[in-house]
TILUMMI-618205 format. One line per 10 residues: number of its first residue (from 1); for each residue x, y, z of C-alpha. Coordinates in nm, 2 decimals, decimal comma. Example, Ala and Ser with C-alpha at 12.3 -4.5 7.8 and 13.67 -1.06 7.14 Angstrom:
BEGIN
1> 1,23:-0,45:0,78 ~ 1,37:-0,11:0,71
***
This chain:
BEGIN
1> 2,53:0,46:1,16 ~ 2,22:0,27:1,04 ~ 2,05:0,36:0,72 ~ 1,68:0,43:0,74 ~ 1,46:0,15:0,59 ~ 1,21:0,28:0,34 ~ 0,90:0,08:0,27 ~ 0,75:0,08:-0,07 ~ 0,41:0,23:-0,08 ~ 0,13:-0,04:-0,13
11> 0,01:-0,12:-0,48 ~ -0,28:0,12:-0,55 ~ -0,53:-0,16:-0,61 ~ -0,42:-0,37:-0,31 ~ -0,64:-0,36:0,00 ~ -0,37:-0,15:0,18 ~ -0,36:0,09:-0,11 ~ -0,74:0,13:-0,11 ~ -0,75:0,19:0,26 ~ -0,47:0,45:0,25
21> -0,62:0,63:-0,05 ~ -0,97:0,66:0,10 ~ -0,88:0,74:0,46 ~ -0,95:0,40:0,62 ~ -0,76:0,28:0,92 ~ -0,61:-0,07:0,96 ~ -0,57:-0,21:1,31 ~ -0,34:-0,51:1,33 ~ -0,33:-0,73:1,64 ~ -0,09:-1,02:1,68
31> -0,21:-1,36:1,77 ~ -0,03:-1,65:1,93 ~ -0,04:-1,84:1,61 ~ -0,12:-1,75:1,25 ~ -0,15:-1,42:1,08 ~ -0,23:-1,10:1,27 ~ -0,60:-1,01:1,31 ~ -0,69:-0,71:1,10 ~ -0,99:-0,48:1,17 ~ -1,07:-0,21:0,92
41> -1,23:0,12:1,02 ~ -1,39:0,36:0,78 ~ -1,30:0,73:0,75 ~ -1,57:0,81:1,01 ~ -1,42:0,56:1,26 ~ -1,69:0,29:1,23 ~ -1,57:-0,07:1,21 ~ -1,64:-0,19:0,86 ~ -1,45:-0,53:0,86 ~ -1,37:-0,74:1,16
51> -1,09:-1,01:1,16 ~ -1,06:-0,97:0,78 ~ -0,84:-1,14:0,53 ~ -0,73:-1,05:0,18 ~ -1,04:-1,19:0,01 ~ -1,28:-1,01:0,24 ~ -1,09:-0,69:0,20 ~ -1,08:-0,71:-0,18 ~ -1,45:-0,79:-0,19 ~ -1,52:-0,48:0,02
61> -1,30:-0,26:-0,20 ~ -1,48:-0,39:-0,52 ~ -1,83:-0,36:-0,37 ~ -1,77:0,00:-0,25 ~ -1,59:0,12:-0,56 ~ -1,25:0,18:-0,39 ~ -1,04:0,03:-0,67 ~ -0,89:0,23:-0,94 ~ -0,99:0,15:-1,30 ~ -0,77:-0,09:-1,48
71> -0,54:0,04:-1,75 ~ -0,62:-0,19:-2,04
***
């Protein structure tokens, strides 16, 4: 019998953590070469980032206040 593989939840201040916490949807599409294309949709279903990468996603999270405050 195979054991179920559990994924760790994304870090809260990673793009995936921000998207999940605020109700955004990530669409991943494989490409023949390179990393998958990622489109990000807002809670209302509108496309907010097309073919994004980590830097674009972090910039969006910062600009729209989606990151949690740092614990300094």
